[in-house]
C-alpha positions in Angstrom: 27.2 98.7 2.1 23.8 97.1 1.0 20.9 99.9 1.4 18.1 97.0 0.3 16.9 93.8 2.0 14.7 91.0 0.7 11.5 89.5 2.0 9.6 86.2 1.4 6.0 86.6 1.8 2.5 84.8 1.6 -0.2 86.3 -0.5 -3.7 85.4 0.9 -6.2 86.0 -2.0 -9.4 87.3 -1.9 -10.8 84.7 -3.7 -11.5 81.5 -1.5 -10.6 78.9 -3.8 -7.1 80.3 -4.8 -3.9 78.9 -3.5 -2.0 81.7 -1.6 1.5 82.4 -3.4 4.6 83.1 -2.2 6.5 86.3 -3.3 10.1 87.4 -2.8 10.1 91.2 -2.5 13.1 93.8 -1.8 12.8 96.3 0.3 14.7 99.1 1.7 16.5 98.7 5.1 15.4 101.6 6.6 12.0 101.6 4.8 8.5 101.0 6.4 5.6 98.3 6.1 4.3 100.8 3.2 7.1 100.2 1.1 6.7 96.5 1.8 3.0 96.8 0.1 4.4 99.1 -2.6 7.0 96.4 -3.4 4.4 93.8 -3.4 1.9 95.4 -5.3 4.1 95.9 -8.5 4.5 92.1 -8.3 0.9 91.2 -8.0 -1.3 93.6 -9.2 -3.1 94.4 -5.8 -3.5 98.0 -4.9 -1.3 98.8 -1.6 -4.1 100.1 0.5 -6.3 96.7 -0.2 -3.4 94.9 2.0 -3.2 93.6 5.6 0.4 92.6 6.2 0.5 89.9 9.7 2.8 87.9 11.3 2.2 84.2 11.9 3.2 81.9 14.5 1.9 78.8 15.8 -1.1 78.9 13.6 -2.2 82.4 15.2 -1.9 85.7 14.2 1.1 86.4 16.6 0.8 90.5 15.1 -0.6 92.8 12.7 1.6 95.2 11.4 0.6 99.2 10.2 1.5 100.7 7.2 3.9 103.3 9.2 5.8 100.9 10.9 9.5 100.1 10.4 10.6 97.4 8.7 13.4 96.6 11.2 10.5 94.9 13.0 10.1 91.9 10.6 13.1 89.4 11.4 14.4 86.6 8.7 12.6 83.8 10.3 9.0 85.8 10.7 6.7 84.2 8.8 4.6 87.3 6.7 1.3 86.8 5.2 -0.3 89.4 3.5 -4.3 89.4 3.0 -6.2 90.8 -0.1 -8.8 92.8 0.9 -12.1 93.7 -1.3 -12.1 97.1 -0.3 -9.9 99.6 1.5 -10.6 99.4 5.5 -10.8 103.3 5.3 -13.2 103.7 2.2 -15.7 100.7 3.9 -16.3 102.0 7.4 -19.6 99.7 7.2 -17.4 96.3 7.6 -14.9 94.8 9.6 -12.0 92.6 9.6 -12.5 89.6 12.2 -9.6 87.8 13.0 -10.5 84.0 12.9 -8.4 81.1 14.4 -9.3 77.0 13.9 -9.1 75.0 16.8 -10.0 71.4 17.3 -11.2 69.8 20.9 -9.1 67.1 22.4 -9.5 65.3 25.7 -6.2 64.5 27.2 -6.0 60.9 28.4 -6.0 60.4 32.2 -7.4 63.3 32.9 -11.2 65.0 32.4 -9.9 68.3 30.8 -10.1 69.4 27.1 -8.0 71.2 25.4 -8.3 73.1 22.2 -4.9 73.5 20.1 -4.7 75.8 17.5 -4.3 74.2 13.7 -4.4 75.2 9.8 -3.9 79.0 8.8 -6.1 81.5 10.4 -7.8 84.2 8.1 -9.3 87.5 8.1 -13.2 87.7 7.9 -14.7 91.0 6.3 -18.2 91.3 8.0 -20.6 94.1 8.9 -21.0 95.6 12.1 -24.1 93.6 12.9 -25.6 90.6 11.0 -27.1 87.3 12.1 -25.0 84.2 13.1 -26.5 82.2 10.3 -24.8 84.8 8.0 -21.9 84.7 10.1 -21.7 80.6 9.9 -22.2 80.8 6.1 -19.5 83.7 5.5 -17.1 81.5 7.3 -17.7 78.3 5.4 -17.5 80.3 2.2 -14.1 81.2 3.3 -13.0 77.5 4.1 -14.1 76.1 0.8 -10.6 75.3 0.0 -9.8 73.3 2.8 -13.4 71.8 3.2 -13.3 68.2 1.7 -15.9 67.6 -0.8 -17.4 65.1 0.6 -19.4 67.0 3.1 -22.6 66.0 1.4 -22.6 62.7 3.2 -23.4 64.2 6.4 -24.9 60.7 7.7 -21.4 59.0 7.9 -19.9 61.8 9.4 -21.0 60.1 12.8 -18.6 57.4 12.3 -15.1 58.8 12.1 -12.5 57.8 9.6 -9.3 56.6 10.7 -7.1 59.2 9.8 -4.3 60.3 11.6 -4.5 63.4 13.5 -0.9 63.8 14.7 -0.1 66.3 11.4 -0.2 70.1 12.3 0.5 73.0 10.2 3.2 75.3 11.7 3.2 78.2 9.0 2.3 76.8 6.0 4.4 73.3 6.5 3.7 69.7 8.1 4.8 68.9 11.6 4.6 65.6 13.1 3.5 65.6 16.9 1.2 64.2 19.0 -2.1 66.4 20.6 -0.5 67.0 24.0 2.9 68.6 22.0 0.9 70.8 20.0 0.8 74.6 20.7 -2.4 75.2 23.2 -3.7 78.5 23.4 -6.9 78.4 26.3 -9.2 81.3 26.3 -9.7 82.8 29.3 -13.3 83.8 28.7 -15.1 82.3 25.8 -19.1 81.6 24.7 -19.8 78.4 22.6 -22.5 78.5 20.1 -23.2 75.6 17.4 -24.7 76.2 14.2 -25.8 74.7 11.1 -23.7 72.8 8.3 -23.8 73.8 4.9 -22.7 73.0 1.2 -20.6 74.9 -0.9 -21.4 77.7 -3.5 -19.7 78.5 -6.8 -20.0 82.2 -7.3 -17.8 84.8 -6.7 -16.4 85.3 -3.3 -17.4 89.4 -3.3 -21.0 88.5 -4.7 -21.5 85.6 -2.2 -20.6 88.0 0.7 -23.1 90.5 -0.8 -25.8 87.8 -1.2 -25.3 86.4 2.5 -25.3 89.6 3.9 -28.2 91.0 2.1 -30.4 87.7 1.5 -31.6 84.6 2.8 -28.8 81.6 4.1 -27.7 79.8 1.0 -26.3 76.4 2.9 -29.1 73.8 4.0 -28.9 72.9 7.6 -26.9 69.5 8.1 -24.2 68.0 10.7 -22.3 70.6 12.4 -18.4 71.3 11.4 -17.5 73.6 14.2 -18.8 75.7 16.8 -18.0 79.3 17.3 -16.3 80.8 20.0 -15.1 84.2 21.0 -11.4 84.1 22.5 -10.0 86.6 24.5 -6.9 86.3 25.6 -6.2 87.8 29.2 -9.5 89.9 29.3 -12.6 89.2 30.8 -14.9 90.4 28.7 -14.8 88.9 25.4 -17.6 86.3 25.2 -20.7 87.8 25.2 -20.7 88.4 21.6 -22.8 84.9 20.7 -26.0 84.2 21.8 -26.5 80.8 20.4 -29.5 81.4 18.4 -29.0 80.9 14.7 -31.2 84.4 14.1 -30.1 86.4 16.8 -27.9 89.1 15.8 -24.4 89.7 16.3 -22.8 93.1 17.3 -19.2 93.1 16.2 -17.1 96.2 18.0 -13.8 96.6 16.5 -12.0 98.2 19.2 -12.1 94.3 21.1 -10.8 92.3 18.4 -7.2 92.0 17.8 -4.5 89.5 17.7 -5.5 88.9 21.6 -9.5 88.8 21.3 -10.6 86.8 17.7 -13.3 84.1 16.9 -12.3 80.7 17.1 -13.7 77.6 15.0 -13.7 74.9 17.3 -14.0 71.5 15.6 -14.4 68.1 17.1 -11.4 65.8 16.3 -13.8 63.2 14.2 -15.4 65.9 12.4 -11.9 67.6 11.3 -10.6 64.1 10.2 -13.5 63.5 8.1 -14.1 67.2 7.1 -11.0 69.2 7.0 -8.1 68.8 4.2 -4.6 69.7 6.2 -3.0 69.0 3.0 -4.7 72.0 1.1 -2.9 74.4 4.1 0.3 73.4 3.2 -0.2 73.5 -0.2 0.9 76.9 -1.8 2.5 78.5 -5.3 5.4 80.4 -5.9 5.8 83.3 -7.9 8.8 83.3 -10.1 10.4 86.3 -8.0 11.4 83.1 -5.6 13.9 82.2 -8.2 15.8 85.7 -7.8 19.2 85.0 -5.6 21.1 88.4 -5.1 24.5 87.5 -6.0 26.9 88.8 -3.2 29.4 90.9 -4.9 32.6 90.3 -4.8 34.3 93.6 -6.1 32.7 97.1 -6.8 33.9 100.2 -8.2 35.2 103.3 -6.7 32.8 105.1 -9.3 29.7 103.3 -7.9 31.1 104.2 -4.0 31.2 108.0 -4.9 27.8 107.9 -6.6 26.1 106.3 -4.0 27.7 109.2 -1.9 26.0 111.7 -3.8 22.5 110.0 -4.1 19.5 111.3 -2.0 18.9 109.1 1.1 15.9 108.4 3.1 16.5 109.1 7.0 15.5 106.3 9.2 12.4 106.5 11.1 14.7 106.7 14.3 16.6 109.8 13.4 13.8 112.2 12.1 14.1 115.8 11.2 12.8 118.7 12.6 10.7 120.7 10.2 10.9 124.7 11.1 7.5 124.9 8.8 4.9 122.2 10.3 7.2 122.3 13.8 7.0 118.5 13.7 9.8 115.7 13.4 9.8 114.5 9.8 11.4 110.9 8.0 13.1 113.4 5.7 15.9 113.2 3.1 19.5 113.9 2.9 21.9 114.4 -0.3 25.5 115.6 -0.2 27.0 117.7 -3.2 30.0 118.4 -4.6 30.6 122.0 -5.7 34.7 121.8 -6.1 37.0 119.8 -5.5 40.9 120.1 -3.8 44.4 119.9 -5.1 44.5 116.6 -3.2 41.6 114.6 -2.9 41.4 112.3 0.1 38.9 109.1 -0.4 38.4 107.5 3.2 36.6 103.9 2.5 34.6 102.7 4.9 35.9 99.2 6.0 34.4 98.9 9.3 30.7 98.4 9.9 29.0 99.0 12.7 25.3 97.6 13.9 23.3 97.3 16.6 24.2 93.6 17.0 28.0 93.7 15.6 30.9 95.2 14.4 32.9 93.4 11.5 35.4 94.7 9.3 34.5 95.0 5.1 37.1 92.9 3.1 35.2 94.1 -0.8 37.8 94.7 -3.4 36.9 98.4 -4.4 38.5 98.7 -8.0 39.7 102.1 -8.4 41.8 103.9 -11.1 45.5 104.8 -11.1 45.0 107.3 -13.2 42.6 109.6 -15.2 40.1 109.6 -12.2 37.2 111.4 -13.9 35.2 113.3 -10.8 33.6 116.0 -13.2 30.3 114.2 -13.3 30.1 114.5 -9.6 30.4 118.2 -9.5 27.0 120.3 -9.9 29.0 123.6 -10.2 28.4 124.4 -14.0 31.6 126.2 -14.4 34.2 123.2 -12.6 35.5 122.3 -15.5 37.1 118.9 -16.1 38.5 117.1 -13.0 41.1 114.7 -13.5 43.0 112.8 -11.1 45.8 110.5 -10.6 46.5 108.4 -7.7 49.7 109.2 -5.7 49.2 106.9 -2.3 47.4 104.5 -0.7 46.9 103.7 3.0 46.2 100.1 3.6 44.8 98.1 6.3 45.3 94.3 7.6 43.5 92.4 10.2 40.2 92.9 11.9 38.2 95.1 14.1 40.4 93.5 17.2 43.4 94.4 15.9 45.5 95.2 12.3 48.9 96.4 10.5 49.2 99.2 7.9 51.3 99.5 4.9 51.1 102.1 2.4 51.8 102.6 -1.6 53.3 106.0 -2.4 54.5 106.8 -5.9 57.9 108.8 -6.0 57.4 112.2 -8.0 61.1 112.2 -9.3 61.4 108.4 -10.9 57.6 107.9 -11.4 58.1 104.3 -9.3 55.6 103.0 -6.8 57.1 101.7 -3.4 55.5 99.8 -0.7 56.4 101.0 2.9 55.9 98.5 5.7 57.2 99.5 9.0 60.8 100.7 8.3 61.0 99.1 5.3 60.5 100.2 2.1 60.9 98.6 -1.5 59.9 98.8 -5.2 56.0 97.6 -5.8 54.6 97.0 -9.2 50.9 98.6 -10.4 49.3 95.3 -9.9 49.9 95.2 -6.7 48.5 99.1 -5.5 44.5 97.7 -6.2 43.7 95.5 -3.0 41.1 94.4 -0.6 43.2 96.3 2.1 43.3 99.4 0.4 41.7 101.7 2.9 42.3 106.0 2.2 43.2 106.7 -1.4 45.2 109.9 -2.3 44.7 111.6 -5.5 46.4 114.6 -7.1 44.7 116.8 -10.0 46.4 116.9 -13.3 46.1 120.5 -13.1 48.1 121.2 -10.3 51.8 121.2 -10.4 53.4 118.2 -10.2 54.7 116.9 -6.7 53.3 119.9 -5.1 49.7 119.6 -4.3 49.3 123.5 -5.5 47.8 124.8 -8.5 50.1 127.1 -11.0 48.1 130.1 -9.8 48.9 129.2 -6.5 52.9 129.3 -7.3 52.6 132.6 -9.7 50.7 135.3 -8.0 49.2 137.9 -10.7 51.2 141.4 -11.1 48.3 142.7 -9.8 48.9 141.2 -6.4 52.9 142.1 -6.4 52.4 145.7 -7.2 49.8 145.6 -3.9 52.2 143.7 -1.9 55.0 146.4 -2.6 52.1 149.3 -1.7 52.0 147.5 1.4 55.6 147.2 1.9 56.2 151.0 1.4 53.2 151.7 3.8 54.8 149.7 6.7 57.9 151.5 6.0 56.8 154.7 6.3 54.6 153.9 9.5 57.6 152.5 11.0 59.9 155.8 10.3 57.0 157.8 12.0 57.4 155.6 15.1 61.2 156.1 15.3 60.4 159.8 15.4 58.2 159.5 18.1 60.7 157.4 20.0 63.1 159.4 22.3 66.4 160.0 20.9 68.9 157.5 22.2 71.7 160.6 22.9 69.3 162.3 24.9 70.2 161.6 28.8 67.3 162.3 31.3 67.7 162.7 35.1 65.2 163.3 38.0 65.6 164.7 41.8 
């Protein structure tokens, strides 16, 4: 049975101009998010501690994963995005990560209501706990450089909207045609708007630009607004007090208030979005060569591989912890089964039935097993075990599935060395080519150093001389004991009477 699975993830780079890259990683089935980060790190050379794993659904952060969460919480249909950080979150207490979503104002026809449907790809922004609204706006523009059109310098013309279609929304990186009324809407319960000045682009590295924006004056000159800022707090009433509306006002971020339910929104007017936001760039990404890897489904496996997996160290699942007597806590430990000695008749039970949380199934994988000279010596940890060679003597077969089936058997006659097929009351000769099949369920092997046809070692059949002498002494003692008991018994010739 498979102990690994493959996941497709998107890596969002720290460089704002770099396209996000799609990877295919191999992770353990019972692993954790940290295992995913380690596998991805081996492919992209980003340290695992500088990664944040998220699930993005309908243009918003659906979930943030911690490193000790189980990988079983990630479904095959989930769109997993991993964001690169400049430094580890633990090593940078002066900064925090702000979830940012993109919204578009849309006035529904026939109603005096304005909805703000989500669009594009959400992102994470690294900011200090306290900064001015102007610097925050500059950092946001810096992060959006790849998605903002180059013609933002012509701000005067932006007042007359360009006639581009606005019915394309990107859902998890793919284009989807729908009307604005059909888009995913996510109305905030509590929000406060602040409008800021627009700026032009800068060409230095992202980390250096962040530091300049935090410590120096604004890099950007005021121009027509691209978007306004809002704090969106879903289901709460205390999320709108972050922004004041003045460019030089100080903003104080509180990390405990930011989550997948409380985030920063960039609200775009429809004409500004059509003119300056490049939705095609959202859909544009690169594919790593790991995406070309297609795991081939094995049509067969060897018995030796099954035995090797049986004796391999296995990591217990998070739902099956082991209680450590030293630290007095449950830990996710490992277990391993070792073989010290083997019996004269070795019975191998193949796991033909698969049980999971959602289904039960019959495994019809062909297991190729030898009819003779099965060498088990390499699996024994006893250094004095010696050679252990086995020959097949019988096979139990199962046909059918979980709901019902039929059992047959193959067995080798010890007298003539011929294989026979047993099917209920029917017995017929069989060839060696018939023995190995997908129906094989239980295998019976006999060691070559045992007495043929008996299942005993030679020493078991011929007791040593010392053992025979001990048995004779025991017989003599039994005779003497019985004689003494007879002396204590009343004589049959004596009659007893009572008055």
